[in-house]
N, C-alpha and C positions, 0 to 999 in steps of 0.2 A: 655841746654836740652838733648845732647846726651844719651839715654840709654846706650853707649855699655862702657859707664864710669862709676864707683863706685859712690854709694851713697859720699861717702867723696870728692872725686875728685869733684865730680858735686859743693856738697857745698865748696867745697874751692874756686873753680870756681867765685863761685856767690859772696861771701864774698868779694874778690878784690873789688867788683861794689860797695857794700855799703859804705854809709856816715855814718858817728858815728850817726847821728841823726836816720838814717835808723835802725843800727844794736838797738839804745835802744828800737825804736818802738815792735821790734819784741821778747823782754824780759819782756814787761809789756802788761795788758788788763783790762779792765773794763768787768762788766757784763752788756751789750748791753739794758736792760728794763732797768736800770738805769741811762741811756745816752739821752737825750732831746740833738736834736731830736734824738731815735736810728741811729745805722750805715746803711745805704741804705745795704750793703750787708752783713748785721748780720742777721745770721737765728735764730735770739733771743731764744739761749738757755741759759748756764752757765753763757758761757765765751765768747771771744773774742777777737782778737788778730787780730789789722789791717794786710791787703796783703802790699806788696808794687808794685802796677803796672805796673811800668815805668819795671820791672824786670821780672814779670811771678808770684811774690811770693805770691800766695793765701790768702787770711783771715783766721783766724784759728777762724772755728765756731763749739764749746764746748756746748757737752749735755750731762748732767747725765743722767746714762746708767745702773747703776746699774743690775735693774730687768726687762727690756725696754728703750724706750725712753721718759724720764720725762718730763713733764711739770707743777711742783707741784704749782705754783704760778697762771698757765693758762695764761702767757704773749703771748703766742700764741692759740690766742680763736676760741676753738672748734674743736683743733688741738688732735685728741686723740693716742692710740697705741698699740699696743697688752705687756700687762700684763706678764711679766716670775711668774712663782711662784720664791718663797721667795729663797736666796741664801741657805739654810738651807735644803729646798726641794731639789734644784740640789745635796746638796751633798750629800743626801738622795738616791741620784739614783748611785750613786757610779759607775758612767757612764762615762767616758772621751768623749768618743762619742756622748753622747747624750749634754754634757757642748759644744764641737765645734760647734753643730747645731744649740744648743741653740745661740751663739755668732755669728753666720755667720747670723741666721736672724736678732740680735740685729742690728749687722752693715749694714744690708740692709736695713733698717726702717730709719737707721740714717741719709744714703747715701740719700733715696727717701725724706726726709724734709729738704735734702742741710746741714747737717754737717758734718764735715770733723774728729774732734775728739771726741772720745769717755770717759767721767770720770768712765771709770767703771773698774772691776777687785778685789775686796775687798779681800787679803790674811790674814787678822788678824783676829787670834787664838781665839776662845773663852774664855779668860783666867774667865770671869766672865759671868755667866750665864743670869745674869738678865739685860745686858747691852742691853739697848735700838737699838744696830744697828746690834745685833747680826743676824738677819733675813737677813741680805745684805751679810752675809758673809757666809764663808762654813765651821764650826764648827771645833772643839778641835785640829784636829792630822795635821801637817806639810805637811806629804806626800799626804796626799787625799784634802786637800785645794788647796796646789802648784799645783797638778796636772791637776785637775777640773780649776782651775784658769787662769790656762796655757792653757788649752785645750780651753776656752772661749775668751781669749784674741786669741790667734791663729785663731780661727772663725772668730771674727771681723773684726781684720787686712785684712782677705781675699779677704776684698769688700775695697781695694785702701784707707784704712784711718785709724787712729791712733786710740789706745783705753790704756789706762792710769792700770799702776796696784798702789794700794793705799790700806792703808795708812799708809806710810812706816815712824817708823815702833812703836808698844807697844802700839798703840788707841786700851786698852780694855776695857775701860770706857765712857761714853758719860756725866756724874756727873763731872764737872770743865774740860771739856776736854780742855778747854783753860788756864788752870792753873796748872793741876796735872804733875808731874814730875814721871813717872815710872822708880825706879830704879831694875835693875837686871846685874847678872853677864853675863861677855862676854860670856862666854863659854855656860853657861843656852838659851842666847839669841837665837845666832848662831847655838845651835839646837833646837830650836823652830819656833819663829815667822820668823826669819832672813831666816831658812831652807826654811818656807813655799815660803815666797818671791824668794826664790835664784831659786826653782823649778817652781815657775810660770814663772822667767824670761830665763829658759833655753829650756823650752817648748814651752812661747809664745812667746820674744822677745818683748815686751812691747815696741811703739813708745817713752812714759813719764812715769815716775815715777811721783806719786803724795806724798806729804809728809805728815805726820799726824798733827794735831794741838798741842799735848803732848809736853812736854820736856821727852826726854830716857838721865838716868844718867846727869842730869844738865844742860842740852843743849837743847835748840828746837829743835825739830825732823826736822824744814825748816833752822836751820842754826848748826848742827850738824855735823861737819867733822869726829867723826867716821863712821857715818851712811853712809853719801852720799861720802864725799871720797875715807876715808879708803876699807870702805865694798863694797859700788855700784860699784861705779867708779873700785878702785884698784884693789880689791880680784873680782871682779867678771866680769870684764873687759866690763862694762857696757856702752854701746856708744850712748842713748839714751839722753832725755834732762831731769831734774827733776824740775815740776812746783809745786808750793803752793798749799795746801787746799786755798780754801775763806776766807781772813781774817788768815792767819797762817805766816805773812810776820813779823816780828820787827824791822829788820836793813836794812844798805842795804851793805856795806864793810864788815860786819862779814857773811852775810849770803851766801852772793855771794861766798867770797873766803871758806867757810864752805862746796861750793857743789849747792848751789840752782841758777838754771837756767833762771826761768821763776818766775813771778810775778801775779798768777790768782784770778779775783773778785774783785781789787784795791780797788775799794771805800768802801770795809768792811776792809780793814787794815786803821793806824792811819794818815798814807799818803802815797802817792805811791812812795814808797823804790827805786823802778828799773825805775824812769823815770827823770826826774830832778837832785834827788840827786847823782842817780848812773852813767849820764853823766857827773857832778863835779867831784865824786871817780875817775871816769878815766882820766879827764882832769887834775886830781891835784896829779895822781901818787898815789891815795889811793888804787885803785882797777887799775892792770896791763892791759893793752888794749888786752893783751895777752888774757884772763881771762875771757873778755867780747867775744873777736871774740870764745873762745873756746865754751861759751855758745850758742852764733848766730850758729854755728859750729853744735851743738847737733840736737837743732831746725830742720834745716834745714836737717842734715843729714836723720835725722828720716820719715822728709817729701818725701825726694827722693826718700827709701828703700822702705816704705808701701805705695806706689805710687801715693801719695795726688800731686802730681806734676803733672804727667802723665795722670791721669785719676781723673779730678777735679769731683767735685760732679754737679749732674743734678737732679733738683726734680721731679721727677714721682708719677706716683700713686700707692700705695703699694695693695700687693694682702692681704689683714687682713685674709681673711677665713683660708689662707695655714697656715700662722701663728698664728692662732688660735690654729689650728691644731697640731701646733710645740707645742705649751703653754699647749697645754690639755696632749700631749704625756710624758710631762716633768712632770705635775701633777703628773699624775696615777703612771708614773717610782719613783717617791720620794714621794709618799705619803706610810706611815710604821704604819701597822697593829701591833698594841703591845699585846693587847689581843683578844683571840679568843675561847670561849667555845665550838665551834660548831654552833654560830648561824648565823654566816656569812660563806660563803655567804647565803644573801636573797633569797628566790625562790620569784619568779614572780608571782606565783599561791595566793601569801599573800591577803588574804580578807581585814583586816585594817590596815592602817601604820598609826600613829601619827609622826609628824616632829616637833620636840619642839625647839625653842629659836635662836639668834644670827641671825637673821635675814635672817634667811635660805630661806624664801620665796622671798628676793631681789637681792640677790647677797652672795659672797662670799669677807671676809676682805681682805686688806693690809696692807703693814707697811707704816708708815710716812716719813715727810722728804725730803731732796733733791732726794732722788729716788724716788718718787711717779710717778705714770705710771695713770695720764688721760684716762682711757677707751674710744674706739670708741663708740662715741654715749651716752658719757657720761655717769659718776658712775648709777651705780642701787640704792646707798642709799650714802648718807652720815651724817655724826652725827657733829657737833659743838664742840670743846672743849677748854671750859674757860681756861684761863690762860694762852693759847698758843696763838704766831703769825703765820706771812704768811704761809709758806709752809708746817708749822705744825702742824697746828689750825683745819683741820677735818680727823676724820677718814674716809676712802672712799673703798666701796664697789664695787668690779666689778659686774657688770651686768650679773652675771652667777649663775642661782638659783639651790640651789640642790632642793628645793621642786618640781620648774618647770620639771627638769632633773628626778628623781624619779618619778616623776605622766606619764614622758613619757614611761618610761620604765616598769610600771605597771597601762595600761592605764583601766582596770577592777580593779582595786583595790580602795576602799573606803580612802581617804588621808585626814588626818585634820592636819592642823598648827595651831598653837599657839605660841605667841611670848616668852612666858616662863617668863615673869614679874613678874607673878602669878603664887609661885608654885602649890596651890592647881587645878587654873585652867590645868596645864601643867597634874597634878597628873592623874585628872581625866578622860583627853582625854588619857592619858597614858592606864589608868585601861581598856579602851573600847579598845583596838587595839590589836591586832595580836601582833606586834612589837612598841618597842619607840625609834626613836633613837632621841636625845639630840644635838644638835649644841651647842658649847660655843668656846665664843673665846677670845682672849686677843690681845689688840692692842697695837704694840710699835712703838716707832718713835726714828730718830734722835735727838739728844741732850736731850734726858732723859733716865735714866735709870727707870726701874722697881720697886716700892716700893718692891716687893714679888717676888714670883715663886707662887704665888695662883691666881688660875684663878678669876679676878674681878666682880665682881658685881652678889655678893650672888650666882654665876652660881655653885658651890659647895652644894649648900642646895637644889639647881634647880634640878640638878644629882639627889641628894640623893633622893630626893622627887619621883623621877621619877622612879627611880629604887624598890624603895619599894613597887609603883603601877602596875608594869609590871615584873614579873619573865624573860621578855626577852629585855633586855633596852642595845643600841649600841646607845654609845658614838663618836661624829666627832669630833676633834678638830683645831680651827685654830688660831695657835700659834705663834708669833716671837721665844719663847723659848721655853726650857724643861717649865711642870707646876708641881704643888703638884697634888694627885690625892687620896683622902681622900677615898673618894666613891669607888675604884679600885676593890677591892673585891662582890662588890656590881651589879656589872654591867655586864655584858655579853660578851662583847664587844669594844673595845676603836682604833680608827682610828686615829692617827696623820696626817691632811693634810696641816700640814703649814699656809702660805698664798698661796694659789694656783693659783692664774693667770687668765688667763683670760677666760679658760674654765674649772676652780675650779668645778663648781655644775656638769658637766658632768663628771668630771676627778669621783669628790667622789663615782657619783651614780654606776658609770661603775664598780668600784671596789665594794660597799656596794652588788650589784647583781652579783657579779661573772661573767662580760663581760669583766674583767681584773684583773687578776692572782695578789695581790699584791707583789711586792718583793724591798720594799726600807725598806734599813736600816740606823740606826741611824747615824749622824756624829757627834753626841756628846752626853753624859751621862745625863741622868733624874736622880737627885740628890733624897734621899726620905726628905730632908731637909735642909735646907741652915748652920744648923751647921756644917753639914758636906762638906762645902766648903771652901777654904783657906782663903776666909772673907768674915764670915757672915753678914759682915755689908759694905755696899758700901762706900769707905773712902768719904769723903765729901757729903753724901747726904744727906739733912737735908730736913723732909718736913714743910711748910705749914700749914695752916689753910686750909680744904677740900675747893672744890670751885665746887660752884652747878655747875651740868651739865657737871662736868668733866668726863672723863671715867676713868682716875686713879686719884690717890691723885699726884699732881704735885712738881717733885722735884723743891727745890729752893737752888741749891748751893750756901750758902752765900762767895762768895769770898772774902768778908773784915776779916771773920773771918780770912783767910787762909793768910793774906795780900800778898794776889798774886798769892802765891802760897804754894804748900805743894806736900811731897812727897810720894809714895806709893811705899814699898818694895815687894818684890814678892818671898818670900821664898819656892814655889813650884820650878823654877827655869826651865826649861824646863819638868818640869810634871806636862803638862800640861791636866786638861779630865780624862780621863780612868786610865791615866798613875799615877795622883795624888789620886785618890781612890785604886787601887792598893796598891801604897806606905801605904797608912793610912790604909789602910782594911778595908775601911765605904763599907758598900751594900749600892748600887745604885738601884733605884726603876726601869730603863731599863740602861742596858750598854751601849756602843760605842760599833756599830755595830750589832745592837740586831732588828730586824726582823721578822716576820711572814707572812707566807702566805697559801694558799689554797691545798697544798702540802707540801709532806718532801721527804728531801734529805740525802745522806749518803756518807762519804768519807771512802776511804781506800786506801791501800798500798802508805802511806806516805815517800816519800824517800829525803833525806837533804843531798845535797852536798857544801861542805867548799869552802876555800880557800882565796882569796881575797877577795872574799864575799859567800852568800850564795845562796842555788837553791832550790825550795822545789819544787818534783811533788808530783802529786795522784789524785786519778781517785774519781769525783763526779758524785753520781747516784740519779735522779728523782725517789725516791720510792714512789711515791705518785699515785694516782688516774689522776690528769690533769694537761698540762704541766704549766709549773712555770721556774722563772731565778733564778738563786740561786746568792749569792756574798759571795763565800769560802775565807775567812781572814787567813794569816800568821802575826802570832807576835812573835818576839824575842825577850828572857830574857836577856839585856846586863848590865854588869855593870857600871852605872855612874859616871859622874865624882866624886861624893860623897862618893862613894867605894859601894853604896845600888845599887840591882836590880832595871833595871829601864826596865818596859816591853814595847815596840813599834811596831805599825803597819812596817811591811817591804815588803807589798805587799797583793793582795786579786787579784779577779779575777770574770768577771761576765757572768755567765755560763747559755744559757736557753736550755733545757730539754724536749723533749717530757716525755711520762709517758715513766716509764721502762729504760731510756737513760741514759749510760755512756759516759765521758767523761775525760780523761787524761788533765791534766790542771799544766801547769808549771811557777813558779812563781820568778822571782829573784831580789832581794833587791839590791835599792839604797846603795852604800858601807857606805854613811856617815850615817845611820840609825843604824847601826852595831858601829859606833866609838862616840868617844866624843871628843868635840871641846879641842881643849890643845893652849889656845893664848901665851904661849912661844915659840911654833914652829915659828910663828903662823901657825897653820892648824887642820886637822884629825887624829884622830890616833887611831888604830884598835889594841887591845891589843890579844896577839897569848892565844890561847885556845879552848875550847867547848862553844860551845854558845846554849843554849837552844831553840828550836822552838817548837810552836805549832800550829796545823791546826783548826781554830776557825771559830763558829759562831756567835760569837762575842767575845768581849775584856772578857766577863766573864765564858764563854763557852767554851773552849778549847779540841778539842774534839778526836784529835792524837795527839802525841808528839814526837820528834824527837832531834837531834842533831848533829853539824856537827863543825868539827874543822875550823877556823880562822887563818889566815897566820898576824903575825904582819906587818901594815905599814904604813904610814901616806900620808894623802893627801893634795894638796893645800888647801888654806881657797876656 
């Protein structure tokens, strides 16, 4: 307990005092709610690793925390938490400082509830826009995702707790996630998903990394020597520990020797692989004792390094009001204005408003699965989903009613709400109003991919009916992914609010009425149709008969059909999302980086300098009538490993400007974004020559062009 010593030395001293049985205790643990009786010192979260009291080693109390402190099965009765907006909403802010603040808030709530390990920080890139877990992640670009996830982890760990980075790696579909083998070239993987993880580790230094369920190039992610030993621990020098996902362990010696350090949620595995079988493997010499020592060292080192030993968690009251304000700020920053013909912002003097659909009188939608946050005071509304079980069986709405928030801003306005279940009733209400606001939602959950990109439940027909009845129609989307918009030309404004969290209703109302100028920018492309995607159909997705009461058709992956395994090729390689659309020249509905606001900005005086990397300097001016925040983006066109041009985001800036104000901005590229990964080196290789640079408002709207020469160089992996 000598704080003057390094975390490594402290761990080494402690390990010298451990017995073999105690070491085994530290490398596996259960879900405490499934233990009878539950451990007395368990905080009743997703996972628990017993401590060793005689040596002062604290128990690890782990909670899902992608979007707030989760309680999906409500094993902690009556325990609510602050729900952040979805990961896609946070990514839409393009704001590292906000990501850090959100992490600080979640980490503080974790401490308040007795947790010292957060199972958060998802860096998986969106390769499949229908993936049911996209709402937890941060979009399709490795730089954007890596920076924001890293900052969120850094913020969470400022509370003297451990935060994970997950799911390592290439978990890009939920369909058949327990059997699918994701196949991709090493260079392409290094330049995309792995780069996002690498950047996140460099910025956030997470105490633990969680493996994925799927296979990668033929090996389970949790027993993948290439991912865990070669990339993570050797090439990147990662010093923390690798934990499994819940139910993702398939072996003892193979997994241990491939780099997995801890078995989590052991009841979900076929057996407790890291318990008695691991002890026997060590005693028989199948697993070297030095490897077990390394596993324990990594765990203890992180606990020392992140402050878990020196500042144990102590339960206390949470300032939910302050945290709700932060969640609202995040929701406002992450809301993206996709269309506006001048109807927004709405005037407070409007005489009649019709609000329609999506249970907007009760709350705002949240995503399902292990990240499900139960709101403080309970949900505003819940819908049972037939055919699903446990944590995934309910659609939960945070009790932040957009209708109530709009009423608060328009006290002298007649407001009518109709459910939208009857399009004719909705059209009649809309016809009698000065403006109609249609709320539409799309529920997504872990373990289920969406059947399509269309809004479920005939909401497209509802929007069309309302738009036909009222020439001033605004659509507010609460979705977990991009959606198709067959009605786009017929409505006046579209606002993408994602899953907006604890204060989502207030955030939406503020933007609708101009109390907040929207500044969100898309972190992923909205396609025009599935035919433009890399895979028009999700591999392995099979639909059963419709289930009465279901919110979406239930996917029924037939594992037997695949004989327990099947592979999915990734021909897009590193060209994920906007890079794929640029390469195939397919037009998007809305491009990566796109977003409107209530003012407009002008760019000038682009100067680009080269050398070992690229630096772009430029002026940004608020040329409009109100204060606003812009996100100028810098892209480079690099010749990819396939010899074809590859468009890459190399940097951006968040610039808040008063009307008429101009600011000079400089963006410097991470050199890896200008390179190709050469597995034969191994490492990154930059070719000498001129590189084109574009200053843009989105991936498809380059406003100023420049270029500079790069110096040939190589870099370590």
